[in-house]
C-alpha positions in Angstrom: -0.7 4.3 37.2 0.0 0.6 37.9 -2.2 -1.8 36.0 -1.9 -5.6 36.3 -3.2 -8.2 33.8 -3.7 -11.9 34.3 -4.1 -14.5 31.6 -7.6 -15.9 31.8 -8.4 -18.6 29.3 -7.5 -17.2 25.8 -7.7 -13.5 27.0 -6.4 -11.0 29.4 -8.2 -9.6 32.4 -7.4 -6.7 34.6 -6.4 -7.8 38.1 -8.2 -6.4 41.1 -6.4 -5.6 44.4 -2.7 -5.7 45.2 0.1 -6.9 43.0 0.4 -10.6 42.8 3.8 -11.5 41.3 2.8 -15.2 41.0 -0.3 -14.6 38.8 0.6 -11.4 36.9 1.6 -11.9 33.2 1.7 -8.2 32.2 2.3 -5.2 34.4 1.8 -1.9 32.8 3.3 1.3 34.4 1.8 4.4 32.9 3.2 7.6 34.3 4.4 5.7 37.4 5.0 7.3 40.7 8.1 6.3 42.7 6.0 4.2 45.1 4.7 2.1 42.1 8.1 1.6 40.7 9.4 0.6 44.1 6.6 -1.9 44.4 7.3 -3.6 41.1 11.1 -3.6 41.8 10.5 -5.3 45.2 8.0 -7.9 44.0 9.9 -8.9 40.8 13.5 -8.1 41.9 14.2 -6.0 38.8 15.3 -2.4 38.4 12.7 -0.2 36.6 14.6 2.5 34.5 13.7 6.1 35.2 12.3 8.5 32.6 15.8 10.1 32.1 17.4 6.6 31.6 14.7 5.8 29.0 15.6 8.9 27.1 19.2 8.0 26.6 20.2 7.2 23.1 23.1 4.8 23.6 22.3 1.2 22.5 23.9 -0.2 25.7 21.4 2.0 27.7 18.4 0.8 25.8 19.0 -2.9 25.2 20.6 -4.8 28.1 20.2 -7.8 30.5 20.1 -7.2 34.2 19.0 -9.3 37.2 17.6 -12.1 35.0 15.4 -9.6 32.9 15.9 -8.2 29.4 15.3 -4.5 29.3 14.4 -3.0 25.9 13.5 0.6 25.1 12.1 1.8 21.8 11.0 5.2 20.5 7.3 5.0 19.4 5.2 7.6 17.6 1.7 8.2 19.0 -1.2 10.6 18.4 -1.1 9.3 14.8 -4.6 10.6 14.1 -3.4 14.2 14.7 -1.4 16.4 12.2 1.6 16.3 14.5 2.4 12.9 15.9 4.7 12.8 18.9 7.5 10.4 19.8 7.9 8.8 23.2 10.2 6.2 24.8 8.6 3.0 25.9 10.5 0.4 27.9 9.7 -3.4 27.8 11.1 -5.5 30.6 10.9 -9.2 29.8 11.4 -11.7 32.6 10.9 -15.5 32.5 7.2 -15.3 32.9 6.2 -11.6 33.0 6.3 -8.5 30.9 6.6 -5.0 32.4 6.0 -2.0 30.3 7.0 1.5 31.4 5.6 4.5 29.5 4.8 8.1 29.9 2.3 8.4 27.0 -0.8 6.6 25.8 -0.1 5.3 22.3 -3.3 3.9 20.8 -1.5 0.7 20.0 -1.8 -0.4 23.6 -5.5 0.1 23.8 -5.9 -1.7 20.4 -3.8 -4.7 21.6 -5.6 -4.8 24.9 -9.0 -4.9 23.2 -7.8 -7.8 21.0 -6.2 -9.6 24.0 -9.4 -9.3 26.1 -11.4 -10.9 23.3 -8.8 -13.7 22.8 -8.0 -12.5 19.2 -4.2 -12.6 19.9 -1.9 -15.1 21.7 -1.3 -14.2 25.3 0.0 -17.6 26.5 3.4 -16.1 27.6 5.1 -12.8 28.3 7.0 -13.1 25.0 3.7 -13.5 23.1 2.3 -10.4 24.8 5.5 -8.5 23.9 5.3 -9.6 20.3 1.6 -8.7 20.1 2.4 -5.2 21.4 5.3 -4.7 19.0 3.2 -5.9 16.0 0.4 -3.5 16.9 2.9 -0.6 17.3 4.3 -1.4 13.8 0.8 -1.5 12.4 0.1 1.9 13.8 3.3 3.4 12.5 2.5 1.9 9.1 -0.8 3.9 9.3 1.2 7.1 9.9 3.4 6.4 6.9 0.3 5.8 4.7 -1.1 9.1 5.8 2.3 10.7 5.1 2.2 9.2 1.6 -1.3 10.6 1.0 -0.2 14.0 2.2 2.8 13.9 -0.1 0.5 13.1 -3.0 -1.7 16.1 -2.3 1.2 18.4 -1.8 2.8 17.4 -5.1 -0.5 18.0 -7.0 -0.8 21.4 -5.3 2.7 22.4 -6.1 2.8 21.4 -9.8 -0.8 22.3 -10.6 -0.9 25.7 -8.9 -2.8 28.4 -10.7 -3.7 32.0 -10.0 -2.0 35.4 -9.8 1.4 36.0 -8.4 0.1 37.5 -5.1 -2.0 34.5 -4.3 0.7 32.1 -5.5 3.2 33.7 -3.1 0.9 33.2 -0.1 0.2 29.6 -1.1 3.9 28.8 -1.5 4.3 30.0 2.1 1.7 27.5 3.3 3.1 24.7 1.2 6.6 25.3 2.6 5.2 25.0 6.1 3.4 21.8 5.2 6.5 20.3 3.7 8.5 21.2 6.8 5.9 19.5 9.0 5.9 16.4 6.8 9.7 16.3 7.0 9.6 16.6 10.8 7.2 13.6 11.0 9.3 11.6 8.6 12.4 12.3 10.8 10.6 11.2 13.9 9.4 8.1 12.1 12.9 7.2 11.0 14.2 7.4 14.6 11.3 5.2 15.7 11.8 2.5 13.1 15.5 2.5 13.8 14.9 1.9 17.5 12.3 -0.8 16.7 14.6 -2.5 14.3 17.4 -2.6 16.9 14.9 -3.9 19.5 13.7 -6.7 17.3 17.3 -7.7 16.4 18.1 -7.9 20.1 14.9 -9.8 20.8 15.8 -12.4 18.2 19.0 -13.0 20.2 17.0 -13.3 23.4 14.6 -15.8 21.8 17.6 -18.0 20.8 19.1 -17.7 24.3 15.8 -18.6 25.9 15.3 -21.4 23.3 11.9 -20.1 22.3 9.8 -22.0 19.8 10.4 -21.7 16.1 7.0 -20.0 15.8 8.1 -17.2 18.1 11.4 -16.7 16.2 9.5 -16.7 12.9 7.2 -14.0 14.3 10.1 -11.9 15.3 11.7 -12.3 11.8 8.4 -11.3 10.2 8.2 -8.2 12.4 11.8 -7.3 11.5 11.0 -7.6 7.8 7.9 -5.3 8.3 10.1 -2.7 10.0 12.7 -2.9 7.2 10.0 -2.6 4.5 8.6 0.5 6.3 12.0 2.0 6.6 12.6 1.5 2.9 9.3 3.1 2.0 10.1 6.0 4.4 13.4 6.5 2.6 11.5 6.9 -0.6 9.1 9.4 1.1 12.1 11.3 2.5 13.5 11.6 -1.0 10.1 12.8 -2.3 9.7 15.4 0.4 13.2 16.7 -0.4 12.3 16.8 -4.1 9.1 18.8 -3.3 11.0 21.2 -1.1 13.6 21.8 -3.9 10.8 22.2 -6.5 8.9 24.6 -4.3 12.0 26.7 -3.7 12.8 26.6 -7.4 9.3 27.9 -8.3 9.6 30.6 -5.7 12.9 31.6 -7.3 11.3 31.7 -10.7 8.5 34.0 -9.3 11.2 36.3 -7.8 13.2 36.3 -11.1 10.1 37.4 -13.0 9.7 40.3 -10.6 13.4 41.3 -10.9 13.2 41.0 -14.7 10.1 43.2 -14.8 11.9 45.9 -12.8 15.0 45.6 -15.0 12.9 46.0 -18.2 11.0 49.0 -16.7 14.3 50.6 -15.8 15.8 50.1 -19.3 12.6 51.4 -21.0 12.5 54.5 -18.9 16.2 55.3 -19.2 16.2 56.9 -22.7 13.2 59.2 -22.0 15.0 60.2 -18.8 18.1 61.0 -20.8 16.1 63.2 -23.3 14.3 65.0 -20.4 17.6 65.6 -18.6 19.2 67.1 -21.7 16.3 69.5 -22.4 16.0 70.3 -18.7 19.4 71.9 -18.7 19.6 75.7 -18.2 22.3 76.8 -20.6 21.9 80.2 -22.2 22.6 79.0 -25.8 20.3 76.1 -26.6 19.0 76.3 -30.2 16.0 74.0 -29.5 14.6 76.5 -26.9 13.4 78.8 -29.8 11.8 76.0 -31.8 8.0 76.4 -32.1 7.5 72.6 -32.1 10.4 71.9 -29.7 8.2 70.8 -26.8 6.0 68.2 -28.8 9.1 67.0 -30.6 10.8 66.4 -27.2 7.8 64.5 -26.0 7.7 62.4 -29.2 11.4 61.6 -28.9 10.9 60.4 -25.3 7.9 58.2 -26.3 9.9 56.7 -29.2 12.9 56.1 -27.1 10.7 54.2 -24.6 8.7 52.2 -27.2 11.7 51.0 -29.3 13.4 49.1 -26.4 10.0 47.6 -25.5 9.4 46.4 -29.0 13.0 45.0 -29.1 12.5 43.1 -25.9 9.2 41.6 -27.1 10.8 40.4 -30.4 13.6 38.8 -28.4 11.1 37.0 -26.2 12.3 38.6 -23.0 8.8 39.8 -22.1 
């Protein structure tokens, strides 16, 4: 879908009718078809990268200058309000007076920025201003994801270290917790890739601002956005370490539960071994066995088996092994 926006006063308005290269300030390509890409390329004289080109991970394929336009691609997380945010590549093409965005997802940051821009709550006096506004909104949305990740980590930590109940229910809950930790780790990994790409984009954009001799206000805005990304990356590193710690702690507690079960089996085997030995001796079928003629041989054998089982049990209790 091709959407064109014009600057109208202090806000943005959606253009009606055909593409007007002279008046457009922001051209948004959402899931574009080849005809729409060709139209933008013909009107603006730029090459719109394909979806496959946007997915490439080389820096030279994501940040470059071509035909008088600066092409910048970043990985952005969207669906932040769900339990499983997804990552998508978004390309920003900055020309002298226009911004072209190419995307195959609908991050909420775009609708938030557009609502602000239509109200005149954010600067839209140039393509660079629109690009910075979009990037700042994207960074704010990703900060929301990190805040939710922090809250989830707090709840998980409390669940892990304050867990009560029997071993059967604890085992089932540990399975759920390990799945939750894995999901949080996956989100953190996607977030790390996104912040890394945004940091590279902002570094490249600062060089573009110098080359285009942008105002100091614009360069300061880029530096502020870069610091925000760096602070989020630092906090994410802390969260990654905490998630790793919770994973290790959960696995350690699972190992303790398993060790308790193995210890119980070992104690039971040791306790039952002496009675088994006594029963095996008196279960032999030799002709000459004096005890076979004892009147109280049977109860004495039973008593001996009981004592041989109780004595190891008492010994283990006194040693603190039970």
